[in-house]
C-alpha positions as CSV (number, residue, x, y, z in Angstrom):
1,M,-6.7,2.8,-17.5
2,S,-8.9,3.1,-14.4
3,T,-12.8,5.0,-14.1
4,H,-12.9,4.8,-10.1
5,P,-14.9,8.6,-9.8
6,L,-10.8,8.6,-7.2
7,E,-9.4,8.4,-9.8
8,E,-9.8,12.1,-11.1
9,I,-10.8,13.4,-8.2
10,L,-6.8,12.8,-7.3
11,H,-5.5,14.4,-10.5
12,P,-6.3,18.1,-9.2
13,Q,-5.3,21.5,-11.1
14,S,-6.2,23.5,-8.3
15,I,-6.7,23.0,-4.7
16,A,-8.8,25.3,-2.8
17,V,-7.9,25.7,1.1
18,V,-10.9,27.3,2.9
19,G,-10.0,28.7,5.9
20,A,-6.6,29.0,5.7
21,S,-5.1,31.5,8.3
22,A,-1.5,33.8,8.3
23,G,-1.1,32.1,11.7
24,I,2.0,29.6,11.8
25,V,0.0,27.5,14.8
26,A,-3.2,27.3,13.2
27,R,-4.2,24.4,10.9
28,G,-5.0,27.2,8.1
29,F,-1.9,27.8,7.7
30,D,-0.8,24.3,8.3
31,W,-2.7,23.2,4.6
32,V,-1.4,25.6,3.0
33,S,2.2,25.0,4.3
34,Y,2.3,21.0,3.1
35,L,0.6,22.0,-0.5
36,S,4.1,24.5,-0.7
37,E,6.3,22.2,0.8
38,S,5.6,18.5,-0.5
39,G,5.9,20.0,-4.2
40,F,2.1,20.3,-5.7
41,K,2.2,21.8,-8.8
42,G,-1.3,22.8,-9.4
43,K,-2.3,26.2,-8.4
44,I,-2.7,26.7,-4.5
45,Y,-5.7,28.9,-3.5
46,P,-5.7,30.5,0.3
47,V,-9.4,31.7,0.9
48,N,-10.3,33.7,4.3
49,P,-11.9,37.0,4.5
50,K,-8.9,38.7,7.2
51,Y,-6.0,37.9,5.0
52,A,-5.0,39.3,1.8
53,E,-2.1,37.1,1.5
54,I,-0.6,33.4,2.8
55,R,2.6,32.0,2.9
56,G,3.3,34.4,-0.3
57,L,0.3,33.5,-2.1
58,K,-3.2,35.9,-2.6
59,A,-5.8,35.2,-0.5
60,Y,-9.6,35.5,-1.7
61,P,-12.1,36.0,-0.1
62,S,-14.6,32.9,-0.9
63,L,-14.7,30.2,-2.8
64,R,-16.2,32.4,-5.7
65,E,-13.8,35.1,-6.4
66,V,-11.0,32.3,-7.0
67,P,-10.2,33.3,-10.9
68,G,-10.5,30.0,-12.1
69,P,-11.9,26.2,-11.6
70,V,-11.3,25.1,-8.6
71,D,-11.3,21.1,-8.8
72,Y,-10.3,20.3,-4.9
73,V,-11.4,22.1,-1.8
74,I,-9.7,21.1,1.3
75,S,-12.4,22.2,4.6
76,V,-10.2,24.0,7.2
77,A,-13.2,25.5,8.3
78,P,-16.2,25.2,11.3
79,A,-18.8,22.5,10.6
80,S,-21.6,25.3,10.6
81,A,-19.8,27.0,7.1
82,V,-19.5,23.2,5.7
83,L,-23.0,24.2,3.6
84,N,-21.7,27.2,2.2
85,I,-18.1,25.9,1.1
86,L,-20.2,23.6,-1.0
87,E,-22.8,26.0,-2.3
88,D,-20.2,27.9,-2.7
89,S,-18.0,24.9,-5.0
90,A,-20.7,24.1,-7.7
91,P,-20.0,26.7,-9.6
92,K,-16.6,26.6,-9.5
93,G,-16.4,23.3,-10.8
94,V,-15.3,21.4,-7.8
95,K,-15.3,17.2,-8.2
96,C,-14.3,16.9,-4.5
97,V,-14.4,18.3,-0.3
98,H,-12.2,16.8,1.8
99,L,-13.3,17.9,5.2
100,F,-11.0,17.9,7.1
101,T,-13.6,19.7,9.5
102,A,-14.8,18.1,12.0
103,R,-16.9,18.0,15.7
104,L,-20.0,16.5,13.5
105,S,-21.3,12.9,13.9
106,E,-18.5,11.9,16.5
107,T,-19.4,14.0,19.1
108,G,-23.0,11.6,20.0
109,R,-24.7,14.9,19.9
110,P,-28.1,14.8,17.8
111,E,-27.5,18.2,15.8
112,A,-24.1,17.5,14.4
113,A,-25.5,14.3,13.6
114,E,-28.1,15.7,11.7
115,L,-25.4,18.5,10.0
116,E,-24.1,15.6,8.6
117,R,-26.6,14.2,7.1
118,A,-27.5,17.6,5.4
119,I,-24.0,18.4,4.7
120,L,-24.4,14.9,2.3
121,R,-27.8,15.8,1.0
122,Q,-26.2,18.8,-0.3
123,A,-23.3,17.3,-1.5
124,K,-25.1,15.0,-3.0
125,K,-27.5,17.5,-4.4
126,L,-24.5,19.4,-6.0
127,G,-22.9,16.3,-7.4
128,I,-19.6,16.9,-5.7
129,R,-18.2,14.2,-3.8
130,L,-16.3,14.2,-0.4
131,I,-13.5,12.7,1.8
132,G,-14.5,12.3,5.9
133,P,-15.4,14.3,8.1
134,N,-13.0,14.9,10.2
135,C,-9.8,13.3,8.9
136,M,-6.2,14.1,7.1
137,G,-7.0,13.6,3.6
138,V,-4.8,12.6,1.0
139,Y,-1.1,11.9,0.6
140,Y,0.0,10.9,-2.7
141,P,4.1,11.8,-3.5
142,K,3.8,11.4,-6.4
143,E,1.4,14.3,-7.3
144,G,3.0,16.4,-4.3
145,I,-0.4,16.3,-2.3
146,S,0.4,15.9,1.4
147,F,-1.0,15.9,5.2
148,N,2.3,16.5,6.5
149,E,5.1,18.8,4.9
150,N,7.4,15.9,6.4
151,F,7.0,12.8,4.7
152,P,8.8,11.7,2.1
153,R,8.5,12.9,-1.3
154,Q,9.3,9.4,-2.5
155,S,6.7,7.0,-4.3
156,G,6.5,3.4,-3.6
157,S,3.6,0.4,-4.1
158,A,2.1,0.6,-1.0
159,G,-1.4,2.2,-0.5
160,L,-2.5,2.9,3.0
161,A,-6.6,3.5,3.5
162,A,-6.5,4.6,7.2
163,Q,-9.9,5.9,8.5
164,S,-8.0,7.5,11.7
165,G,-5.2,10.9,10.9
166,S,-3.4,10.1,13.5
167,V,-2.7,6.2,12.7
168,S,-1.8,7.9,9.2
169,N,0.6,9.7,9.9
170,E,2.5,7.1,12.5
171,A,2.1,4.4,9.6
172,I,3.7,6.9,7.0
173,R,6.6,7.4,9.0
174,L,7.2,4.4,9.8
175,A,7.1,2.6,7.1
176,A,9.5,4.6,5.4
177,Q,12.3,3.7,8.5
178,R,12.0,0.5,7.0
179,G,12.1,1.1,3.4
180,V,8.1,0.8,3.1
181,Y,7.1,3.8,0.9
182,F,3.2,4.5,-1.0
183,S,1.8,5.1,-4.1
184,K,-1.1,6.9,-2.0
185,A,-2.1,7.2,1.6
186,I,-6.0,8.7,2.4
187,S,-6.9,9.0,5.8
188,Y,-10.9,9.1,5.3
189,G,-12.3,9.6,8.8
190,N,-16.5,9.6,9.1
191,A,-16.4,8.4,6.3
192,L,-19.6,10.5,5.4
193,D,-19.2,9.7,1.8
194,F,-16.2,7.3,0.3
195,N,-15.7,4.8,2.8
196,E,-13.1,2.2,3.1
197,C,-14.9,0.1,1.0
198,D,-14.8,2.8,-2.4
199,F,-10.5,3.0,-1.1
200,L,-10.2,-0.9,-1.6
201,E,-12.2,-0.9,-4.7
202,Y,-9.5,1.7,-5.7
203,F,-6.4,0.4,-4.4
204,A,-7.8,-3.4,-6.2
205,Q,-7.3,-1.7,-9.1
206,D,-4.6,1.1,-9.2
207,A,-1.9,0.0,-11.1
208,E,0.4,2.2,-8.5
209,T,-0.1,0.5,-6.1
210,K,0.6,-3.1,-5.3
211,L,-0.5,-3.6,-1.5
212,I,-2.4,-2.5,0.2
213,L,-2.7,-1.4,4.4
214,M,-5.3,-0.5,6.0
215,Y,-7.1,0.7,9.6
216,V,-10.6,0.3,9.8
217,E,-12.5,1.0,13.2
218,G,-16.0,0.1,11.4
219,V,-17.7,-0.9,8.8
220,R,-20.9,1.4,7.3
221,D,-22.1,-2.1,5.0
222,G,-20.6,-5.6,6.0
223,K,-22.0,-7.2,3.0
224,R,-20.2,-5.0,0.7
225,F,-17.2,-4.5,2.8
226,F,-16.4,-8.5,2.4
227,S,-17.2,-8.7,-0.8
228,S,-15.0,-5.5,-1.6
229,L,-12.3,-7.1,0.6
230,S,-12.1,-10.5,-1.5
231,Q,-12.2,-8.7,-4.6
232,A,-8.6,-6.4,-3.6
233,A,-7.4,-9.4,-2.1
234,A,-7.6,-11.9,-4.8
235,T,-5.7,-9.0,-7.1
236,K,-3.3,-8.1,-4.2
237,P,-1.8,-8.7,-0.5
238,V,-4.5,-6.6,2.2
239,I,-3.0,-6.4,5.2
240,V,-6.1,-5.0,7.5
241,L,-6.1,-3.9,11.2
242,K,-8.7,-3.4,12.8
243,G,-9.5,-0.8,15.8
244,G,-11.8,-1.0,18.4
245,R,-11.2,-5.1,19.8
246,G,-11.7,-4.4,22.7
247,E,-15.2,-2.7,25.0
248,S,-12.6,0.3,26.0
249,G,-11.5,0.0,22.7
250,T,-15.1,0.1,21.0
251,R,-16.5,2.9,23.3
252,A,-12.8,5.5,22.1
253,T,-14.5,4.1,18.4
254,A,-17.8,5.5,18.6
255,S,-16.0,8.5,19.9
256,H,-13.8,9.4,17.2
257,T,-14.9,8.1,13.9
258,A,-18.5,7.5,15.2
259,S,-18.0,4.2,13.6
260,L,-19.8,0.7,15.1
261,A,-17.4,-1.1,16.2
262,G,-18.3,-5.2,16.5
263,S,-17.2,-9.3,17.6
264,M,-13.3,-9.4,17.0
265,K,-13.3,-12.9,16.3
266,I,-16.6,-12.4,14.2
267,W,-13.8,-10.1,12.2
268,N,-10.9,-11.9,12.1
269,T,-13.1,-15.0,10.3
270,M,-14.0,-12.2,7.3
271,V,-10.4,-11.1,7.2
272,T,-9.3,-14.6,6.6
273,Q,-12.2,-15.7,4.2
274,A,-11.8,-13.4,1.9
275,G,-8.0,-14.0,2.1
276,A,-6.7,-11.1,3.4
277,V,-4.2,-11.1,6.0
278,S,-5.3,-9.6,9.8
279,A,-2.6,-7.6,11.9
280,E,-2.9,-7.3,15.6
281,S,-1.0,-4.3,16.0
282,L,0.5,-1.4,14.0
283,N,4.4,-2.5,14.7
284,E,3.0,-5.4,13.0
285,L,0.8,-3.8,9.5
286,I,4.4,-2.7,9.2
287,D,6.1,-5.8,10.2
288,L,4.1,-7.2,7.3
289,A,3.9,-4.7,5.0
290,A,7.8,-5.2,5.1
291,A,7.8,-8.6,4.5
292,F,5.2,-8.3,1.2
293,Y,6.9,-5.1,0.3
294,F,10.0,-7.1,-0.2
295,L,9.7,-10.4,-0.8
296,P,8.7,-12.9,-3.0
297,P,6.0,-15.5,-2.3
298,I,7.0,-18.0,0.1
299,K,6.3,-21.1,-0.6
300,G,6.7,-23.1,3.5
301,L,7.7,-22.4,6.6
302,R,11.3,-24.3,7.0
303,V,13.3,-21.8,7.9
304,G,16.9,-21.5,8.7
305,V,18.7,-19.2,10.8
306,A,22.3,-17.6,11.2
307,G,24.0,-15.1,13.0
308,G,23.7,-14.2,16.6
309,A,25.4,-15.8,19.6
310,G,25.4,-18.5,22.5
311,G,22.1,-17.9,24.4
312,T,20.0,-15.7,21.1
313,T,20.9,-18.7,18.9
314,V,18.7,-21.0,21.3
315,M,15.7,-18.1,22.1
316,S,15.8,-17.8,18.2
317,A,15.5,-21.4,17.6
318,D,12.5,-21.4,20.4
319,H,10.5,-17.5,18.9
320,C,10.8,-19.5,15.4
321,E,8.9,-22.2,16.3
322,E,6.6,-20.2,18.2
323,A,5.6,-18.3,15.3
324,G,4.7,-21.3,13.4
325,L,8.1,-21.5,11.4
326,D,10.0,-25.1,11.4
327,V,13.2,-24.9,12.9
328,I,14.5,-27.8,10.6
329,P,18.1,-29.7,12.0
330,L,21.1,-29.2,9.5
331,P,20.6,-30.8,6.8
332,A,23.3,-33.6,6.5
333,E,24.8,-32.5,3.1
334,I,25.3,-29.4,4.2
335,R,27.7,-31.0,7.0
336,E,29.3,-33.7,4.5
337,E,30.2,-30.0,2.6
338,L,31.9,-29.0,5.5
339,K,33.6,-32.1,6.0
340,A,35.1,-31.7,2.9
341,K,36.3,-28.6,3.4
342,G,38.6,-29.4,6.2
343,N,36.0,-27.2,8.2
344,P,36.6,-29.1,12.4
345,I,33.1,-28.0,13.4
346,W,31.6,-29.7,10.7
347,D,28.9,-32.1,12.9
348,W,28.8,-29.4,16.2
349,I,27.2,-26.6,13.8
350,G,23.0,-26.6,13.2
351,N,20.5,-25.0,13.0
352,P,20.6,-22.0,14.1
353,A,24.0,-21.2,13.3
354,D,26.1,-20.2,15.9
355,G,27.9,-17.2,15.1
356,S,29.8,-17.8,18.2
357,I,31.0,-21.1,17.5
358,R,33.4,-20.4,14.0
359,A,36.1,-22.7,13.2
360,T,38.6,-20.0,11.7
361,D,38.0,-16.0,10.5
362,D,37.1,-16.8,7.7
363,F,34.3,-18.9,7.7
364,T,31.0,-16.3,9.0
365,A,27.3,-16.5,9.0
366,G,27.4,-16.0,5.4
367,D,28.8,-18.9,4.5
368,I,26.3,-21.2,6.3
369,L,23.8,-19.0,4.8
370,Q,25.4,-19.4,1.3
371,M,25.0,-23.7,1.9
372,M,21.0,-22.9,3.2
373,A,20.3,-21.0,0.2
374,N,22.2,-24.1,-2.1
375,N,19.8,-26.3,0.1
376,Q,16.4,-27.8,-1.6
377,N,15.2,-27.9,2.5
378,F,15.5,-24.6,3.2
379,D,11.9,-22.6,1.9
380,L,13.6,-18.8,3.8
381,L,16.6,-17.3,5.7
382,I,16.9,-15.1,8.5
383,T,19.9,-13.6,9.6
384,H,21.4,-11.4,12.9
385,I,23.1,-9.2,11.8
386,N,25.5,-8.4,14.7
387,E,27.2,-5.4,15.8
388,P,30.9,-4.7,14.7
389,H,33.9,-4.2,16.2
390,H,34.5,-0.8,16.2
391,R,37.9,-1.7,13.7
392,S,39.1,-3.8,12.6
393,Q,42.8,-4.1,11.7
394,G,43.1,-1.0,12.4
395,Q,41.0,0.2,9.8
396,E,37.7,2.2,10.1
397,I,34.7,-0.6,10.1
398,S,31.8,1.0,7.8
399,A,28.8,-0.7,6.8
400,E,30.0,-2.5,3.1
401,T,32.6,-3.9,4.6
402,H,30.6,-5.1,7.8
403,L,28.2,-6.5,5.2
404,K,30.3,-8.7,3.2
405,Q,30.6,-11.2,6.0
406,Y,27.4,-12.3,5.4
407,K,27.1,-12.6,1.7
408,L,23.6,-10.7,1.1
409,E,23.5,-11.7,-3.0
410,M,22.1,-14.9,-1.9
411,R,19.1,-13.5,-1.1
412,T,18.4,-14.2,-5.1
413,Q,18.4,-17.9,-4.3
414,K,16.6,-17.9,-1.0
415,P,13.9,-15.0,0.4
416,L,15.7,-14.0,3.3
417,L,14.6,-11.3,6.0
418,A,17.5,-9.8,8.6
419,V,17.6,-9.0,12.4
420,I,18.8,-5.5,13.7
421,P,18.1,-5.3,17.3
422,D,17.1,-1.1,17.9
423,K,19.7,0.2,20.1
424,P,19.6,3.6,22.4
425,A,22.2,5.9,21.4
426,G,25.7,5.3,22.8
427,I,27.9,6.8,25.4
428,N,31.2,6.8,24.3
429,D,32.1,8.0,21.0
430,D,33.2,4.5,20.3
431,D,29.6,3.2,20.9
432,E,28.2,6.1,18.9
433,R,29.9,4.8,15.5
434,I,29.4,1.4,15.8
435,R,25.8,3.4,16.0
436,E,26.2,5.1,13.0
437,V,27.1,1.8,11.2
438,M,24.6,-0.1,12.3
439,S,22.0,2.5,10.7
440,A,23.8,2.5,7.6
441,T,23.9,-0.9,7.6
442,R,20.1,-0.9,7.5
443,T,19.9,1.7,5.1
444,K,22.0,-1.1,2.9
445,L,19.9,-4.1,3.2
446,L,16.5,-1.5,2.4
447,E,18.1,-0.7,-0.6
448,T,19.2,-4.5,-2.0
449,S,15.5,-5.2,-0.9
450,I,16.3,-6.5,2.5
451,P,13.4,-6.2,5.1
452,V,15.0,-6.2,8.6
453,Y,13.4,-6.0,11.9
454,P,14.0,-5.9,15.5
455,T,13.8,-8.6,16.3
456,I,14.2,-12.6,15.2
457,E,10.1,-12.9,17.0
458,R,8.7,-9.9,14.7
459,A,10.8,-11.6,12.0
460,A,9.7,-15.0,11.9
461,S,5.8,-13.8,13.0
462,A,5.8,-11.4,9.8
463,A,7.3,-14.1,7.9
464,R,5.0,-17.1,8.9
465,K,1.7,-15.1,7.3
466,L,2.8,-14.3,4.2
467,V,3.8,-17.9,3.8
468,E,0.1,-18.4,5.0
469,Y,-1.5,-16.2,2.6
470,Y,0.2,-17.4,-0.5
471,R,-0.8,-20.9,0.4
472,R,-4.5,-19.7,0.8
473,K,-4.0,-17.7,-2.6
474,K,-2.7,-20.7,-4.0
């Protein structure tokens, strides 16, 4: 059982929203809605002296007038009200205050920074922990806690700690599209009390979390961060995206979360030495998350590629090699097997296997993938999932029938990544039907734990970083 202070905080039986509002375009209304719509089973207490009721819930003039204890407070009030909120929280037994409240040290104004320091002093004096300020707080689908009513209700095994609320929102949405779901995600803003090290240490020992994702703009204590990152990465994969990498990004970082950014060369060296994985963009963070979420450890870089056609096949070889994978020639024993089966292109087909040169309709990309899966010379496989013909022998095509040709049962023998290019909506009924089938195909792949990528470049890059991680770990 976890003894980390966040463990108790993240299981509240009651949440008060101070600064709640009945105005549907107000943030104070949003926070009450987020909890109600996400299925929080505890008590929700809107607090605002202007209203008797908010979203069907009785509202209270102040925290002190809420009946019974309050475990967790979300402050949507102005910064000037926070000290009073803390004073009112103490008698109610509040364990943590999440400060959505902003306009503090990130403004660069001396008086705002001093108020932030006073808030921390007061919280420590009262024994109350803080998340934030200037953040979206906690998304914990299992507990029905969220900062967006449209987030997935489904729990997963990825944990996210992100300094930015907007990055948190986007990461959660993008991850869900790729079949990656979260145990918890925490947006922590200015990190006045709990900081990136605390969240790393928590996720490292959290039984619900198998993979840790981070978005960091700056760290408070570099030595502690390296230690926390090293210990976490020794336990489970950690993928880190650094914000504020260039001069203009560094300036933006200071005004966003009052953090100091440093040299990217030093940062990347530190992340590698700690045993973690660096992501260069939000898209790559999610690409890597999909690889680590679905794939087992991959032992080597030798890749087999099948599907696609013509120039796509040529470029696939280039992209894999440029990403650092080893596109080995098709092994002789596979050619001999093809020859023995009477396949007329036994001496022509290669790696990548061009889907357009198959000899007969019953010889598909799945057949060559199966041979590669059975062959000891390949460490991983990548397949292009092509668009189906709209009709096949007069029958409507479906995701199930479309995927049969790829023989995906071979994924149990070798790690497999799939490539389905993103396409715009169709301009006629046939195109629209194909788009629907490909969307269902993505879903079917994810249901069978096969990560899906929009390009082979991104699939190959994610696979190479996954291999490097496990090699360093070994």
